[in-house]
C-alpha positions in Angstrom: 38.1 299.5 155.2 38.4 303.1 153.9 38.8 303.9 150.2 42.3 305.1 149.3 43.3 307.5 146.5 46.1 306.4 144.1 48.7 308.6 145.7 48.0 307.0 149.1 48.7 303.5 147.9 51.9 301.5 148.0 51.9 298.0 146.4 54.9 296.1 147.9 55.9 292.5 147.2 58.0 290.7 149.9 60.6 288.4 148.2 63.5 286.3 149.5 64.9 282.9 150.2 62.6 280.4 151.9 62.7 280.8 155.7 64.2 284.3 155.6 61.3 285.8 157.6 58.8 287.3 155.1 55.7 285.9 156.8 56.9 287.0 160.3 57.6 290.5 158.8 54.1 290.6 157.3 52.6 289.5 160.7 54.6 292.3 162.5 53.3 294.9 160.0 49.7 293.7 160.4 50.0 293.9 164.2 51.7 297.3 164.4 49.1 298.8 162.0 46.3 297.5 164.3 44.9 295.1 161.7 45.4 292.3 164.2 45.4 292.4 168.0 47.8 289.6 168.5 51.2 288.7 167.0 51.0 285.3 165.3 53.9 283.0 164.8 54.7 280.7 161.8 55.6 277.9 164.2 52.2 278.2 165.9 50.4 278.2 162.6 48.3 281.3 163.5 49.7 284.0 161.1 47.4 286.2 158.9 49.1 285.2 155.7 49.8 281.5 156.1 46.2 280.3 156.6 46.1 277.3 154.2 46.1 273.9 156.0 49.1 272.8 153.9 51.0 276.0 155.0 50.2 275.5 158.7 51.2 271.8 158.4 54.5 272.5 156.6 55.3 275.8 158.4 56.1 277.7 155.2 54.2 279.8 152.6 53.1 278.0 149.5 50.9 280.7 147.9 50.9 284.5 147.7 48.7 286.3 150.3 47.5 289.9 150.2 47.7 291.8 153.6 46.6 295.5 153.3 48.3 297.5 156.1 47.1 301.0 156.9 50.1 303.1 158.0 49.4 306.8 158.7 47.4 308.1 155.8 48.6 305.4 153.4 47.6 301.9 152.6 50.4 299.4 151.9 49.2 296.3 150.0 51.7 293.7 151.2 52.0 290.7 149.0 53.7 287.9 151.0 55.2 285.4 148.6 56.6 281.9 149.1 60.4 281.7 148.9 60.6 278.0 147.9 61.7 277.5 144.3 58.8 275.1 143.7 56.3 278.0 144.1 58.2 280.6 142.0 55.0 281.1 139.9 53.3 282.7 143.0 56.2 285.2 143.4 56.2 285.9 139.6 52.4 286.8 139.7 52.8 289.0 142.7 55.9 290.8 141.2 53.8 291.6 138.1 51.2 293.3 140.3 53.6 295.2 142.6 55.1 298.6 142.2 58.1 298.0 144.6 59.7 295.1 146.5 61.2 294.4 149.9 63.8 291.7 149.6 64.0 290.0 153.0 67.4 288.6 153.9 68.1 286.3 156.9 70.8 288.0 159.1 71.9 284.5 160.1 72.1 282.9 156.7 73.1 286.0 154.8 72.7 286.4 151.0 71.3 283.1 149.6 70.3 281.8 146.2 66.7 283.0 146.9 68.0 286.5 147.5 69.7 286.6 144.1 66.6 285.2 142.4 64.4 287.8 144.1 66.8 290.5 142.8 66.6 289.1 139.2 62.8 289.2 139.5 62.9 292.9 140.5 65.2 293.6 137.6 62.8 291.8 135.2 59.8 294.0 136.4 62.0 297.1 136.9 60.8 297.3 140.6 62.3 299.8 143.0 63.5 297.8 146.0 64.7 297.8 149.6 66.5 295.1 151.5 65.4 294.2 155.1 67.8 292.1 157.2 65.9 290.1 159.8 66.9 288.1 162.9 69.0 291.0 164.3 68.1 289.9 167.8 70.3 286.8 167.4 73.7 287.1 169.0 75.9 285.8 166.1 74.3 287.9 163.4 76.7 290.3 161.5 74.8 293.1 159.7 78.1 294.3 158.3 78.8 291.0 156.7 75.4 291.0 155.0 76.0 294.6 153.7 79.4 293.5 152.4 77.9 290.5 150.6 75.3 292.7 149.0 77.8 295.3 147.9 80.0 292.6 146.4 77.1 291.5 144.3 75.3 294.7 143.4 78.0 297.4 143.9 77.4 301.0 144.8 73.6 300.8 144.6 73.6 299.3 148.1 73.1 302.0 150.7 72.5 301.1 154.4 70.0 303.5 156.2 70.5 301.9 159.6 73.2 300.3 161.7 72.7 298.0 164.7 73.6 299.0 168.3 74.7 296.1 170.5 75.5 296.0 174.1 77.1 292.8 175.5 76.3 291.1 172.2 72.6 292.0 172.6 70.7 294.0 169.9 69.5 297.1 171.8 68.9 299.8 169.2 70.1 301.3 165.9 71.8 304.3 164.3 69.8 306.2 161.8 72.4 307.1 159.1 70.2 309.7 157.4 69.6 311.6 160.7 73.1 310.7 162.1 71.5 309.8 165.5 71.3 306.8 167.8 68.0 305.2 168.9 67.6 302.7 171.8 64.6 300.4 172.1 62.6 300.9 175.3 60.0 298.2 174.7 59.1 296.4 171.5 58.7 299.2 168.8 59.1 302.2 171.2 62.5 303.9 171.2 64.4 306.9 172.6 67.4 308.9 171.5 70.9 307.8 172.7 74.5 308.7 172.0 76.4 307.0 169.1 79.1 304.7 170.6 82.7 305.1 169.5 83.0 301.6 168.1 80.3 302.4 165.5 81.9 305.7 164.2 84.2 304.1 161.6 81.5 302.2 159.7 78.9 305.0 160.3 81.2 307.5 158.4 81.8 304.9 155.6 78.0 304.2 155.2 77.1 307.9 155.5 79.7 308.8 152.8 78.1 306.4 150.4 74.7 307.9 151.1 75.9 311.5 150.7 77.6 310.7 147.4 74.4 309.3 146.0 72.4 312.4 147.2 75.0 314.7 145.6 74.7 312.9 142.3 71.0 313.9 142.0 71.7 317.5 140.9 74.6 319.8 140.0 73.8 322.2 142.8 74.0 319.3 145.3 77.3 318.2 143.8 78.8 321.7 144.2 77.6 321.9 147.8 79.0 318.4 148.5 82.4 319.3 147.2 82.2 322.6 149.1 82.0 320.5 152.3 78.4 321.5 153.0 76.0 319.3 155.0 72.6 318.3 153.5 69.5 318.6 155.6 67.5 315.6 156.6 64.6 316.8 154.3 67.0 317.1 151.3 68.5 313.7 151.9 65.0 312.1 152.2 63.8 313.8 149.0 66.9 312.7 147.0 66.6 309.2 148.4 63.0 308.9 147.3 64.1 309.9 143.8 67.0 307.5 143.7 65.0 304.6 145.2 62.2 305.2 142.7 64.6 304.9 139.7 66.5 302.0 141.2 69.9 303.8 141.4 69.9 303.3 145.2 68.8 300.2 147.1 68.4 301.0 150.8 69.3 298.4 153.5 67.3 298.4 156.7 67.2 295.8 159.6 65.4 294.6 162.6 63.7 291.7 164.4 60.1 291.3 163.3 59.4 288.7 166.0 60.2 291.4 168.6 58.6 294.2 166.4 62.0 295.9 166.2 62.8 297.9 163.0 59.3 297.2 161.5 57.8 300.7 162.0 60.9 302.2 160.5 60.5 299.9 157.4 56.8 301.0 157.1 57.8 304.7 157.3 60.5 304.1 154.7 58.0 302.3 152.4 55.6 305.2 152.6 58.4 307.8 152.3 60.7 306.3 149.6 58.6 303.9 147.5 56.6 305.4 144.6 52.8 305.4 144.5 51.3 303.6 141.4 50.7 306.8 139.5 54.4 307.3 138.9 54.7 303.8 137.2 54.0 303.2 133.5 51.1 300.9 132.6 49.9 300.4 129.1 47.6 298.0 127.1 46.1 297.8 123.6 42.7 299.3 123.0 41.0 296.7 120.8 38.4 299.2 119.6 41.0 301.5 118.0 44.1 299.2 117.9 46.0 302.0 119.6 48.1 301.8 122.7 46.1 302.8 125.8 48.3 304.6 128.4 46.5 303.7 131.6 49.3 304.7 133.9 47.1 304.2 137.0 45.2 307.4 136.2 41.9 307.5 138.1 40.4 310.0 135.6 40.7 307.6 132.6 38.1 304.9 131.6 38.1 302.0 134.1 40.2 298.9 133.4 41.9 296.2 135.5 43.9 293.1 135.2 43.5 289.8 137.0 46.9 288.8 138.4 45.9 285.8 140.6 42.9 283.5 141.1 42.0 281.8 144.3 39.7 278.7 144.0 38.8 277.2 147.4 35.9 274.7 148.0 35.0 276.7 151.2 35.9 280.3 150.3 34.7 280.1 146.7 36.4 281.7 143.7 38.1 285.1 144.0 39.8 287.0 141.1 42.5 289.2 142.5 42.7 292.4 140.4 44.9 295.4 140.1 43.0 298.5 138.9 45.0 300.0 135.9 42.8 303.0 135.4 39.6 304.7 136.6 37.7 303.8 139.7 35.9 300.4 139.9 32.7 300.3 141.9 30.9 297.4 143.4 27.9 297.7 141.0 29.9 298.1 137.8 29.4 296.0 134.6 32.8 295.1 133.3 33.7 293.5 130.0 36.2 290.6 130.1 38.3 291.3 127.0 39.9 287.8 126.9 36.7 285.8 127.4 34.5 288.2 125.4 31.9 288.3 128.1 30.2 290.9 130.3 30.4 290.6 134.1 28.1 292.3 136.5 30.0 292.9 139.8 28.1 292.2 142.9 30.7 293.0 145.6 34.3 294.3 145.8 36.6 293.1 148.4 40.1 293.6 149.8 41.5 290.4 151.3 43.2 290.4 154.7 44.8 287.1 154.3 41.8 284.7 154.1 39.3 287.3 155.3 37.4 289.2 152.6 36.5 292.8 153.6 33.8 294.5 151.5 34.7 297.9 150.0 32.5 300.2 147.9 35.2 301.1 145.3 38.8 300.6 144.3 40.9 303.5 142.8 43.5 303.1 140.0 46.6 301.4 141.4 44.8 299.6 144.2 44.6 295.8 144.6 41.4 294.0 145.5 39.3 291.0 144.7 36.0 290.2 142.9 34.1 287.0 143.9 32.5 284.5 141.5 33.7 286.2 138.3 32.3 283.7 135.7 34.8 282.3 133.4 37.5 284.8 134.3 41.1 283.5 134.5 44.4 284.7 135.7 45.8 287.2 133.1 42.4 288.3 131.8 41.8 292.0 131.3 38.6 293.8 132.5 37.5 297.1 131.0 34.3 298.8 129.6 32.8 297.6 126.4 33.4 301.0 124.8 37.1 300.9 125.8 38.3 297.3 125.5 41.8 297.3 126.8 44.0 294.2 126.9 47.0 294.1 129.1 49.9 291.7 129.1 49.6 288.5 131.1 51.9 287.5 134.1 54.9 285.7 132.8 55.3 282.5 134.9 57.7 279.6 134.7 56.9 276.5 132.7 56.8 273.2 134.7 59.2 270.5 133.6 58.9 267.9 136.4 56.4 265.2 135.5 54.9 262.3 137.3 52.3 259.8 136.2 49.1 259.7 138.3 46.4 257.1 138.6 43.2 257.4 140.7 43.2 255.1 143.8 39.5 254.6 143.2 38.6 254.2 139.5 35.2 255.9 140.2 37.0 259.1 141.1 38.3 259.8 137.5 35.8 262.6 136.8 36.1 264.2 140.3 39.9 264.3 139.9 39.8 265.9 136.5 37.4 268.6 137.8 39.5 269.2 140.9 42.7 269.6 138.7 40.9 272.0 136.4 40.1 274.2 139.4 43.6 273.9 140.8 45.1 274.8 137.4 43.1 278.1 137.5 44.7 278.9 140.8 48.2 277.7 140.0 49.6 278.4 136.5 52.7 276.4 137.1 50.9 273.0 137.4 49.5 271.0 134.4 47.5 267.9 134.3 47.9 266.3 130.9 46.3 263.3 129.2 49.1 261.6 127.2 46.9 259.5 125.0 49.9 258.2 122.9 51.2 256.4 126.0 47.8 255.7 127.7 48.8 257.7 130.8 47.8 260.8 132.7 50.7 263.1 133.7 51.0 265.8 136.4 53.5 268.5 135.8 54.9 270.8 138.5 58.0 272.9 139.3 59.5 270.2 141.4 58.8 267.0 143.5 57.6 269.0 146.5 55.2 271.0 144.3 53.6 267.8 143.0 53.4 266.3 146.5 51.6 269.4 147.7 49.2 269.3 144.8 48.3 265.7 145.7 48.0 266.6 149.3 45.6 269.5 148.5 43.6 267.2 146.3 43.0 264.9 149.2 42.4 267.7 151.8 40.2 269.9 149.6 38.4 267.5 147.2 38.6 264.2 149.2 40.1 262.2 146.3 43.4 260.3 146.1 45.9 259.6 143.4 49.0 257.4 143.2 52.1 258.8 141.6 54.7 256.8 139.6 57.4 257.3 137.1 56.0 258.3 133.6 56.3 255.9 130.7 58.7 257.0 128.0 57.3 256.9 124.4 59.6 254.5 122.6 59.0 253.8 118.9 59.9 250.8 116.7 61.4 250.8 113.2 63.5 248.7 110.9 67.0 249.1 109.5 67.1 246.5 106.7 64.8 245.1 104.0 62.6 242.0 103.9 60.5 240.2 101.4 57.7 238.0 102.8 54.5 236.4 101.9 51.5 235.6 104.1 48.4 233.5 103.3 45.3 233.6 105.4 43.1 230.6 104.6 40.1 229.4 106.6 37.6 226.8 105.5 34.5 226.2 107.6 31.5 225.0 105.7 30.0 227.4 103.2 32.1 230.5 102.5 35.7 230.3 103.6 38.3 233.0 104.0 41.2 233.5 101.6 43.8 236.3 101.4 47.3 235.9 100.0 49.9 238.8 99.8 53.6 239.1 98.9 55.1 242.2 100.3 58.5 244.0 100.6 59.3 246.1 103.7 62.1 248.7 104.0 62.9 251.9 106.0 61.0 254.8 104.6 63.5 257.4 106.0 60.6 259.5 107.4 60.3 259.0 111.2 57.4 261.5 111.3 55.0 259.0 109.6 54.2 255.5 110.8 54.2 254.0 107.3 54.2 254.6 103.6 52.1 252.1 101.5 52.6 251.4 97.9 51.4 248.7 95.5 53.0 247.3 92.4 50.6 244.5 91.6 50.5 243.5 87.9 48.1 241.3 86.1 45.3 241.6 88.7 47.0 239.0 91.1 45.3 241.0 93.9 42.2 242.8 92.7 42.2 246.6 93.2 39.3 246.6 95.5 41.4 244.7 98.1 44.2 247.3 98.2 42.5 249.5 100.8 42.0 246.3 103.0 45.7 245.6 102.8 46.5 249.2 103.8 44.0 248.9 106.6 45.9 245.9 107.9 49.2 247.8 107.8 47.5 250.8 109.5 46.3 248.5 112.3 49.6 246.6 112.7 51.8 249.8 113.1 49.8 250.8 116.2 51.5 248.1 118.3 54.8 246.9 116.9 55.8 243.2 117.0 59.1 244.0 118.9 57.8 245.6 122.2 54.2 246.7 121.4 55.3 250.3 120.8 54.0 252.4 117.8 55.9 251.8 114.6 57.4 254.6 112.5 59.4 255.0 109.3 58.3 251.8 107.5 57.7 251.5 103.8 55.4 248.6 102.8 55.0 247.5 99.1 52.4 245.1 98.0 53.8 243.5 94.8 52.0 240.2 94.3 49.6 237.7 95.8 46.5 235.7 94.9 42.8 235.6 95.5 39.8 233.2 95.4 36.7 234.4 93.5 34.4 233.2 96.3 36.3 233.0 99.5 38.4 236.2 99.3 37.2 239.1 101.4 38.4 242.4 102.7 38.7 240.9 106.1 40.9 238.0 104.8 43.3 240.5 103.0 43.5 242.7 106.0 44.4 239.7 108.2 47.0 238.5 105.7 48.6 242.0 105.6 48.8 242.1 109.4 50.6 238.7 109.3 52.9 239.8 106.5 53.8 243.0 108.5 54.7 241.1 111.7 56.8 238.6 109.8 58.5 241.2 107.5 59.1 243.6 110.4 60.9 241.0 112.5 63.0 239.9 109.5 64.2 243.5 108.6 66.5 244.0 111.6 64.0 245.8 114.0 65.2 248.3 116.5 63.7 250.5 119.3 63.9 254.2 119.0 64.0 256.4 122.1 62.9 260.1 122.3 65.7 262.7 122.6 65.0 266.1 124.1 66.9 269.3 123.6 67.8 270.8 127.0 68.9 274.2 128.0 70.5 274.4 131.5 71.3 277.8 133.0 73.8 277.6 135.9 76.4 279.8 137.6 79.8 279.5 135.9 81.3 277.7 138.8 79.0 274.7 138.4 79.5 274.0 134.7 82.0 271.2 135.3 79.6 269.3 137.7 76.7 269.7 135.3 78.8 268.4 132.3 79.8 265.3 134.4 76.2 264.6 135.3 75.0 265.0 131.7 77.6 262.4 130.6 76.2 260.0 133.1 72.8 260.6 131.6 74.1 259.7 128.0 73.7 263.4 127.1 75.6 265.1 124.3 76.7 268.7 125.0 76.2 270.8 121.9 77.4 274.2 123.2 78.1 276.5 126.2 77.2 280.2 126.0 77.8 282.8 128.7 74.8 285.1 129.4 77.1 287.9 130.6 75.4 287.9 134.0 77.7 285.3 135.6 75.8 282.3 134.2 76.5 279.7 131.5 73.7 278.3 129.3 74.6 274.7 128.4 72.7 273.2 125.5 72.6 269.4 125.3 70.7 266.5 123.7 69.6 264.0 126.3 67.5 260.8 126.1 64.1 261.4 127.7 64.5 258.2 129.7 67.4 259.9 131.6 65.8 263.2 132.6 63.4 261.8 135.3 64.2 263.5 138.6 66.6 266.0 136.9 65.1 269.0 138.6 65.9 267.7 142.1 69.5 266.7 141.0 70.1 270.1 139.4 68.9 271.9 142.6 71.1 269.9 144.9 74.1 270.4 142.6 73.7 274.2 142.3 72.2 275.0 145.7 68.9 275.8 144.0 70.3 278.4 141.5 70.2 276.2 138.4 67.3 276.3 135.9 66.5 274.0 133.0 64.0 273.7 130.2 63.6 271.1 127.4 61.6 270.2 124.4 61.2 267.1 122.3 63.8 267.0 119.5 63.7 263.7 117.6 63.9 259.9 117.8 67.2 258.0 117.8 68.1 254.3 118.0 68.4 253.2 121.7 71.5 251.4 122.9 71.3 247.6 122.8 71.2 247.1 126.6 68.2 249.5 126.9 66.5 247.9 124.0 66.9 244.4 125.6 65.6 245.7 128.9 62.5 247.3 127.3 61.7 244.3 125.1 61.9 242.0 128.1 59.7 244.3 130.2 57.1 244.6 127.4 57.0 240.9 126.4 53.5 240.4 128.0 52.1 243.4 126.0 53.4 241.8 122.7 51.7 238.5 123.6 48.5 240.4 124.4 48.7 242.2 121.0 49.1 238.9 119.2 46.0 237.3 120.8 
């Protein structure tokens, strides 16, 4: 592939609801540009961007793919992202590397939750955007309705550039609103001029008026000409549009049918004509040598630097670090310094990826996107620069996973293989976490939702040939006491020669500090228990609190006071006093009104205002306490609530089904609270065997 200068590059992310047609649009772009010689289909599993076995099997994208499309003198780096909410991390990484976005909307389904989430992501990264309405070849699709839905949501910024032409219900061409001319498709992407039918005039005038108003607002001279009734030339309209699209004041709407190659060449022309090249976008990092801000701004004349926005780790393809060059020109034989890992990396080869196919290139200019193979310890978010000019850039901001499942290897011998495979997968996917929860003796897998976790497990088997079983995670209950007790325990054993003798009298009460397992004090007078046995008594308490007598859960918030006892000059030993202390603890704990404590999490749930009632009802069912509701002034309400951790399993799936996928939630551990008696009884019964085991 040729080398492209910064002004000839467009980095475009395709965003939208799952199933809206992003991959089909990418495929049509690749075919029209001559990158492929056949038009693949998602249903046939032969598209350029959905090459992973899981994607072919499920017929949907699950990771971002780079497809560089050469159109005229420009290279468009198309980042095809998944629309499913479980893979939002992929879209977030791609948006951080893009300079503009095309939001793909299904003409049939109209504006969906995924459309709105795509818009919010563009707002976050301040991306110029265009909307492309697909499926125009289908008879019952109303372009006008989609434009109205978009206008209702986003106001005057929405400006259609095209209108469909239909004959006998069939999509046969379009009207170019900028040129005010009709076009009829002859075959696939070929077209000819045709008259504008009378039935289109009303809406054409309305859409054209919107466009002309926007053009007039770009300068005072244009405003005067507009009010003077003058017409603008096509060149003037295009130049004004490029300015307005670049600063986000106009969002053009185009349409077509990618499966029939209709409207795609227009979109590619518009991307090259209206979207900015990287050099017009700000980009800055911190120069660690000088502690000053380094304005990279995709300037090829500045010292070389880049950021890794995505990592691909495949057992067959190997490891590729996908980079965006922030400044300078990176060449295949360069030595770069990884600012985050503090290591030097000698590059062997530079690539651009066409889906799964690496194409070698000699250099990448500022603003371009490419890949480096086998880049040592490099991770997503790392910054690459020269040692003399160490620049660190911000990392991609991806969502935190809150859906957890417990996993166990099907074959115990695979434990190491599984942890190595998960480590590689976590490099690739920042929204998955494999955690060893030692407090509860379980291993947990976190993802963005149930489907995400299922696909991780599926990939584990497909790529690394190891299997795990998933189950519900254990909740970390704790045990404590509410009242006081006063007990004595004597450990006496006689068996020829030295015996064992330890005798303690102890008081137990609630310490009031649930952060600590126990507080130990001694008030022994007169040497009833010699000082040298105090540590042994404490050791006994220390051991006993690890598995409580009620349900074998760790104990918290207990105060133990040793106040009396007796000893034998020959038979007493540290072992005997430790054992006596364990017995005293078990007895004293059970006599001091023991209770189970359950973990409570603080949740934040963000939902559209219209769903708040349903969410509140569901939280009540989950024993949640709503603490507050705050509007975020964007049409959403943030509900804050305390909910028992036991009740949040599966919450992500419930929230999605209640809100059509628009709701988000996060939580963090808050504190422990006494569990209701029915839940305590259930847990104590379920854990009876563990208590017996602990006593043996």
